[in-house]
MOPAC internal coordinates of N, CA, C and O (Angstrom, degrees):
PM7 1SCF
backbone

  N    0.0000 0     0.00 0     0.00 0    0    0    0
  C    1.4507 1     0.00 0     0.00 0    1    0    0
  C    1.5343 1   110.70 1     0.00 0    2    1    0
  O    1.2310 1   121.20 1   139.63 1    3    2    1
  N    1.3506 1   115.31 1   -40.37 1    3    2    1
  C    1.4600 1   118.07 1   179.56 1    5    3    2
  C    1.5262 1   111.19 1   -66.32 1    6    5    3
  O    1.2310 1   120.87 1   144.12 1    7    6    5
  N    1.3375 1   115.94 1   -35.88 1    7    6    5
  C    1.4548 1   119.28 1   178.84 1    9    7    6
  C    1.5237 1   110.63 1   -62.94 1   10    9    7
  O    1.2310 1   120.44 1   140.20 1   11   10    9
  N    1.3181 1   116.76 1   -39.80 1   11   10    9
  C    1.4548 1   121.26 1   179.23 1   13   11   10
  C    1.5238 1   110.36 1   -63.53 1   14   13   11
  O    1.2310 1   120.37 1   138.02 1   15   14   13
  N    1.3075 1   116.89 1   -41.98 1   15   14   13
  C    1.4654 1   120.97 1   179.25 1   17   15   14
  C    1.5267 1   109.92 1   -63.42 1   18   17   15
  O    1.2310 1   120.10 1   137.29 1   19   18   17
  N    1.3443 1   117.42 1   -42.71 1   19   18   17
  C    1.4613 1   120.92 1   178.88 1   21   19   18
  C    1.5268 1   111.59 1   -64.35 1   22   21   19
  O    1.2310 1   120.50 1   139.49 1   23   22   21
  N    1.3147 1   116.65 1   -40.51 1   23   22   21
  C    1.4594 1   120.53 1   179.61 1   25   23   22
  C    1.5267 1   110.46 1   -65.58 1   26   25   23
  O    1.2310 1   120.33 1   135.59 1   27   26   25
  N    1.3173 1   116.98 1   -44.41 1   27   26   25
  C    1.4609 1   120.62 1   179.37 1   29   27   26
  C    1.5260 1   110.02 1   -63.96 1   30   29   27
  O    1.2310 1   120.25 1   137.34 1   31   30   29
  N    1.3243 1   117.13 1   -42.66 1   31   30   29
  C    1.4631 1   120.78 1   178.75 1   33   31   30
  C    1.5286 1   110.97 1   -63.01 1   34   33   31
  O    1.2310 1   120.25 1   137.93 1   35   34   33
  N    1.3289 1   117.13 1   -42.07 1   35   34   33
  C    1.4667 1   120.72 1   179.67 1   37   35   34
  C    1.5288 1   110.67 1   -64.36 1   38   37   35
  O    1.2310 1   120.05 1   138.60 1   39   38   37
  N    1.3175 1   117.51 1   -41.40 1   39   38   37
  C    1.4602 1   120.58 1   178.51 1   41   39   38
  C    1.5269 1   111.65 1   -64.87 1   42   41   39
  O    1.2310 1   120.51 1   139.52 1   43   42   41
  N    1.3169 1   116.62 1   -40.48 1   43   42   41
  C    1.4660 1   119.74 1   178.08 1   45   43   42
  C    1.5255 1   110.79 1   -66.01 1   46   45   43
  O    1.2310 1   120.43 1   139.65 1   47   46   45
  N    1.3152 1   116.78 1   -40.35 1   47   46   45
  C    1.4633 1   120.36 1   179.66 1   49   47   46
  C    1.5236 1   111.01 1   -64.95 1   50   49   47
  O    1.2310 1   120.15 1   136.57 1   51   50   49
  N    1.3236 1   117.32 1   -43.43 1   51   50   49
  C    1.4618 1   120.52 1   179.36 1   53   51   50
  C    1.5242 1   111.96 1   -66.60 1   54   53   51
  O    1.2310 1   120.37 1   141.05 1   55   54   53
  N    1.3043 1   116.90 1   -38.95 1   55   54   53
  C    1.4612 1   118.70 1   179.02 1   57   55   54
  C    1.5230 1   110.92 1   -69.27 1   58   57   55
  O    1.2310 1   119.71 1   146.42 1   59   58   57
  N    1.3135 1   118.16 1   -33.58 1   59   58   57
  C    1.4651 1   121.28 1   177.44 1   61   59   58
  C    1.5271 1   109.94 1   -68.07 1   62   61   59
  O    1.2310 1   120.16 1   140.07 1   63   62   61
  N    1.3299 1   117.29 1   -39.93 1   63   62   61
  C    1.4695 1   120.31 1   178.88 1   65   63   62
  C    1.5173 1   110.87 1   -65.41 1   66   65   63
  O    1.2310 1   120.01 1   139.66 1   67   66   65
  N    1.2921 1   117.59 1   -40.34 1   67   66   65
  C    1.4529 1   121.44 1   179.85 1   69   67   66
  C    1.5232 1   110.02 1   -64.40 1   70   69   67
  O    1.2310 1   120.41 1   137.16 1   71   70   69
  N    1.2982 1   116.82 1   -42.84 1   71   70   69
  C    1.4702 1   120.91 1   179.11 1   73   71   70
  C    1.5173 1   110.59 1   -64.15 1   74   73   71
  O    1.2310 1   120.37 1   138.84 1   75   74   73
  N    1.3185 1   116.90 1   -41.16 1   75   74   73
  C    1.4676 1   120.92 1  -178.47 1   77   75   74
  C    1.5217 1   110.85 1   -66.66 1   78   77   75
  O    1.2310 1   119.96 1   137.07 1   79   78   77
  N    1.3075 1   117.68 1   -42.93 1   79   78   77
  C    1.4610 1   120.02 1  -176.71 1   81   79   78
  C    1.5247 1   112.06 1   -72.23 1   82   81   79
  O    1.2310 1   119.50 1   148.20 1   83   82   81
  N    1.3002 1   118.55 1   -31.80 1   83   82   81
  C    1.4597 1   119.99 1  -177.76 1   85   83   82
  C    1.5234 1   112.15 1   -80.71 1   86   85   83
  O    1.2310 1   119.24 1   156.06 1   87   86   85
  N    1.3323 1   119.06 1   -23.94 1   87   86   85
  C    1.4582 1   119.72 1  -177.71 1   89   87   86
  C    1.5246 1   111.45 1   -73.38 1   90   89   87
  O    1.2310 1   119.39 1   149.63 1   91   90   89
  N    1.3329 1   118.77 1   -30.37 1   91   90   89
  C    1.4515 1   121.42 1   178.55 1   93   91   90
  C    1.5161 1   112.53 1   -68.94 1   94   93   91
  O    1.2310 1   120.38 1   146.93 1   95   94   93
  N    1.3028 1   116.88 1   -33.07 1   95   94   93
  C    1.4542 1   120.92 1   179.90 1   97   95   94
  C    1.5270 1   110.80 1   -65.11 1   98   97   95
  O    1.2310 1   120.30 1   138.82 1   99   98   97
  N    1.3077 1   117.03 1   -41.18 1   99   98   97
  C    1.4633 1   121.34 1   178.84 1  101   99   98
  C    1.5212 1   110.74 1   -62.96 1  102  101   99
  O    1.2310 1   120.37 1   136.72 1  103  102  101
  N    1.3338 1   116.91 1   -43.28 1  103  102  101
  C    1.4595 1   119.89 1   178.32 1  105  103  102
  C    1.5217 1   111.14 1   -63.35 1  106  105  103
  O    1.2310 1   120.59 1   139.27 1  107  106  105
  N    1.3200 1   116.47 1   -40.73 1  107  106  105
  C    1.4629 1   120.60 1   179.82 1  109  107  106
  C    1.5198 1   111.64 1   -63.36 1  110  109  107
  O    1.2310 1   120.67 1   134.86 1  111  110  109
  N    1.3253 1   116.32 1   -45.14 1  111  110  109
  C    1.4566 1   119.93 1  -177.58 1  113  111  110
  C    1.5233 1   112.11 1   -69.50 1  114  113  111
  O    1.2310 1   119.66 1   154.79 1  115  114  113
  N    1.3234 1   118.26 1   -25.21 1  115  114  113
  C    1.4581 1   121.48 1   179.57 1  117  115  114
  C    1.5286 1   112.87 1   -88.05 1  118  117  115
  O    1.2310 1   119.56 1   174.21 1  119  118  117
  N    1.3258 1   118.45 1    -5.79 1  119  118  117
  C    1.4600 1   120.90 1  -175.68 1  121  119  118
  C    1.5245 1   111.20 1   -75.87 1  122  121  119
  O    1.2310 1   120.99 1   -26.57 1  123  122  121
  N    1.3064 1   115.71 1   153.43 1  123  122  121
  C    1.4612 1   122.89 1   178.95 1  125  123  122
  C    1.5251 1   108.45 1  -134.25 1  126  125  123
  O    1.2310 1   120.69 1   -18.06 1  127  126  125
  N    1.3401 1   116.29 1   161.94 1  127  126  125
  C    1.4555 1   120.69 1   176.23 1  129  127  126
  C    1.5220 1   110.20 1   -70.59 1  130  129  127
  O    1.2310 1   121.15 1   -34.85 1  131  130  129
  N    1.3224 1   115.41 1   145.15 1  131  130  129
  C    1.4567 1   120.73 1   177.61 1  133  131  130
  C    1.5166 1   110.63 1   -89.65 1  134  133  131
  O    1.2310 1   121.22 1    15.35 1  135  134  133
  N    1.3205 1   115.26 1  -164.65 1  135  134  133
  C    1.4577 1   120.48 1   179.07 1  137  135  134
  C    1.5197 1   109.06 1   -72.06 1  138  137  135
  O    1.2310 1   120.58 1   -25.72 1  139  138  137
  N    1.3213 1   116.50 1   154.28 1  139  138  137
  C    1.4651 1   120.89 1   179.88 1  141  139  138
  C    1.5272 1   108.95 1   -71.35 1  142  141  139
  O    1.2310 1   120.90 1   -46.06 1  143  142  141
  N    1.3316 1   115.89 1   133.94 1  143  142  141
  C    1.4593 1   119.30 1  -177.67 1  145  143  142
  C    1.5203 1   109.94 1   -80.37 1  146  145  143
  O    1.2310 1   120.93 1   -24.94 1  147  146  145
  N    1.3154 1   115.83 1   155.06 1  147  146  145
  C    1.4489 1   121.65 1   176.46 1  149  147  146
  C    1.5207 1   107.92 1  -107.81 1  150  149  147
  O    1.2310 1   120.77 1   -59.26 1  151  150  149
  N    1.3109 1   116.14 1   120.74 1  151  150  149
  C    1.4557 1   121.38 1  -178.25 1  153  151  150
  C    1.5190 1   108.80 1   -88.03 1  154  153  151
  O    1.2310 1   120.01 1   -50.46 1  155  154  153
  N    1.3493 1   117.58 1   129.54 1  155  154  153
  C    1.4668 1   119.22 1   178.61 1  157  155  154
  C    1.5288 1   111.60 1   -64.01 1  158  157  155
  O    1.2310 1   120.14 1   -21.38 1  159  158  157
  N    1.3205 1   117.34 1   158.62 1  159  158  157
  C    1.4540 1   123.13 1  -173.74 1  161  159  158
  C    1.5283 1   114.17 1   -56.29 1  162  161  159
  O    1.2310 1   117.82 1   135.14 1  163  162  161
  N    1.3181 1   121.75 1   -44.86 1  163  162  161
  C    1.4707 1   119.01 1  -176.88 1  165  163  162
  C    1.5287 1   113.79 1   -64.48 1  166  165  163
  O    1.2310 1   118.98 1   165.41 1  167  166  165
  N    1.3060 1   119.55 1   -14.59 1  167  166  165
  C    1.4583 1   121.86 1  -177.03 1  169  167  166
  C    1.5248 1   113.11 1  -101.97 1  170  169  167
  O    1.2310 1   119.96 1  -172.99 1  171  170  169
  N    1.3048 1   117.68 1     7.01 1  171  170  169
  C    1.4584 1   119.22 1  -179.44 1  173  171  170
  C    1.5197 1   110.49 1   -76.25 1  174  173  171
  O    1.2310 1   120.41 1   -15.92 1  175  174  173
  N    1.3127 1   116.82 1   164.08 1  175  174  173
  C    1.4627 1   122.68 1  -173.70 1  177  175  174
  C    1.5223 1   112.05 1   -65.09 1  178  177  175
  O    1.2310 1   119.25 1   153.34 1  179  178  177
  N    1.3327 1   119.03 1   -26.66 1  179  178  177
  C    1.4550 1   121.21 1  -178.69 1  181  179  178
  C    1.5316 1   111.87 1   -66.12 1  182  181  179
  O    1.2310 1   120.02 1   152.62 1  183  182  181
  N    1.3200 1   117.57 1   -27.38 1  183  182  181
  C    1.4583 1   121.10 1  -176.54 1  185  183  182
  C    1.5219 1   113.13 1   -93.87 1  186  185  183
  O    1.2310 1   119.46 1   177.44 1  187  186  185
  N    1.3014 1   118.64 1    -2.56 1  187  186  185
  C    1.4517 1   121.03 1  -176.94 1  189  187  186
  C    1.5257 1   110.53 1   -94.54 1  190  189  187
  O    1.2310 1   121.26 1   -33.63 1  191  190  189
  N    1.3347 1   115.20 1   146.37 1  191  190  189
  C    1.4562 1   120.27 1   177.02 1  193  191  190
  C    1.5201 1   109.21 1  -104.71 1  194  193  191
  O    1.2310 1   120.88 1    -9.15 1  195  194  193
  N    1.3174 1   115.93 1   170.85 1  195  194  193
  C    1.4609 1   121.31 1   178.22 1  197  195  194
  C    1.5186 1   111.43 1   -97.83 1  198  197  195
  O    1.2310 1   120.15 1  -157.05 1  199  198  197
  N    1.3095 1   117.33 1    22.95 1  199  198  197
  C    1.4623 1   121.64 1  -175.17 1  201  199  198
  C    1.5235 1   112.56 1   -60.64 1  202  201  199
  O    1.2310 1   119.84 1   139.56 1  203  202  201
  N    1.3242 1   117.91 1   -40.44 1  203  202  201
  C    1.4632 1   121.31 1  -175.57 1  205  203  202
  C    1.5328 1   113.42 1   -93.02 1  206  205  203
  O    1.2310 1   119.58 1  -177.37 1  207  206  205
  N    1.3030 1   118.40 1     2.63 1  207  206  205
  C    1.4656 1   120.49 1   177.62 1  209  207  206
  C    1.5223 1   109.78 1   -69.27 1  210  209  207
  O    1.2310 1   120.48 1   -40.05 1  211  210  209
  N    1.3078 1   116.70 1   139.95 1  211  210  209
  C    1.4589 1   121.50 1   178.59 1  213  211  210
  C    1.5188 1   110.06 1   -82.28 1  214  213  211
  O    1.2310 1   120.11 1   -32.46 1  215  214  213
  N    1.3270 1   117.39 1   147.54 1  215  214  213
  C    1.4614 1   119.19 1   176.70 1  217  215  214
  C    1.5192 1   110.26 1   -69.42 1  218  217  215
  O    1.2310 1   119.87 1   -18.67 1  219  218  217
  N    1.3214 1   117.86 1   161.33 1  219  218  217
  C    1.4654 1   119.81 1   179.26 1  221  219  218
  C    1.5238 1   111.23 1   -63.62 1  222  221  219
  O    1.2310 1   120.59 1   -36.70 1  223  222  221
  N    1.3082 1   116.47 1   143.30 1  223  222  221
  C    1.4598 1   122.45 1  -178.30 1  225  223  222
  C    1.5219 1   109.14 1   -94.80 1  226  225  223
  O    1.2310 1   120.47 1   -91.94 1  227  226  225
  N    1.3291 1   116.71 1    88.06 1  227  226  225
  C    1.4597 1   121.61 1  -176.99 1  229  227  226
  C    1.5175 1   113.22 1   -89.81 1  230  229  227
  O    1.2310 1   119.63 1   162.20 1  231  230  229
  N    1.3141 1   118.32 1   -17.80 1  231  230  229
  C    1.4647 1   121.24 1  -178.53 1  233  231  230
  C    1.5112 1   109.53 1  -139.33 1  234  233  231
  O    1.2310 1   120.97 1   -16.43 1  235  234  233
  N    1.3268 1   115.75 1   163.57 1  235  234  233
  C    1.4584 1   120.92 1   178.09 1  237  235  234
  C    1.5194 1   109.36 1   -72.11 1  238  237  235
  O    1.2310 1   120.76 1   -32.40 1  239  238  237
  N    1.3018 1   116.16 1   147.60 1  239  238  237
  C    1.4567 1   120.81 1   177.62 1  241  239  238
  C    1.5254 1   109.28 1   -69.09 1  242  241  239
  O    1.2310 1   120.68 1   -44.65 1  243  242  241
  N    1.3046 1   116.31 1   135.35 1  243  242  241
  C    1.4674 1   120.97 1   179.08 1  245  243  242
  C    1.5156 1   107.86 1  -107.34 1  246  245  243
  O    1.2310 1   120.95 1   -68.76 1  247  246  245
  N    1.3084 1   115.80 1   111.24 1  247  246  245
  C    1.4528 1   121.88 1  -175.63 1  249  247  246
  C    1.5066 1   108.55 1  -121.05 1  250  249  247
  O    1.2310 1   120.95 1   -44.14 1  251  250  249
  N    1.3183 1   115.79 1   135.86 1  251  250  249
  C    1.4677 1   121.00 1   177.71 1  253  251  250
  C    1.5287 1   108.27 1  -114.54 1  254  253  251
  O    1.2310 1   120.41 1   -52.48 1  255  254  253
  N    1.3355 1   116.81 1   127.52 1  255  254  253
  C    1.4488 1   119.41 1  -179.83 1  257  255  254
  C    1.5258 1   111.82 1  -104.81 1  258  257  255
  O    1.2310 1   120.70 1  -170.06 1  259  258  257
  N    1.3229 1   116.27 1     9.94 1  259  258  257
  C    1.4623 1   118.25 1   178.68 1  261  259  258
  C    1.5289 1   108.75 1   -79.40 1  262  261  259
  O    1.2310 1   121.18 1   -32.03 1  263  262  261
  N    1.3077 1   115.36 1   147.97 1  263  262  261
  C    1.4630 1   120.10 1  -179.95 1  265  263  262
  C    1.5261 1   108.70 1   -76.81 1  266  265  263
  O    1.2310 1   120.31 1   -34.59 1  267  266  265
  N    1.3076 1   117.01 1   145.41 1  267  266  265
  C    1.4595 1   119.41 1   179.81 1  269  267  266
  C    1.5163 1   110.42 1   -68.27 1  270  269  267
  O    1.2310 1   120.36 1   -35.18 1  271  270  269
  N    1.3211 1   116.91 1   144.82 1  271  270  269
  C    1.4693 1   121.76 1   179.51 1  273  271  270
  C    1.5073 1   111.72 1   -74.44 1  274  273  271
  O    1.2310 1   121.05 1   -33.01 1  275  274  273
  N    1.3086 1   115.60 1   146.99 1  275  274  273
  C    1.4758 1   118.91 1   178.88 1  277  275  274
  C    1.4756 1   112.67 1   -90.82 1  278  277  275
  O    1.2310 1   120.10 1   180.00 1  279  278  277

């Protein structure tokens, strides 16, 4: 009897997962772009600096995990 309950529960869980995963795909495929947003003046590219830009990565990072000697 317990095996039957486990089997029924597993089937219900799998069918619920299948339903959940397939419903998102339909919503995604039916979606469209909205209206173009208007960016306020302080956030435009002319007012931004390159302070937080990372330098180009020309070489691999060299990291040492050895403890420093005393």
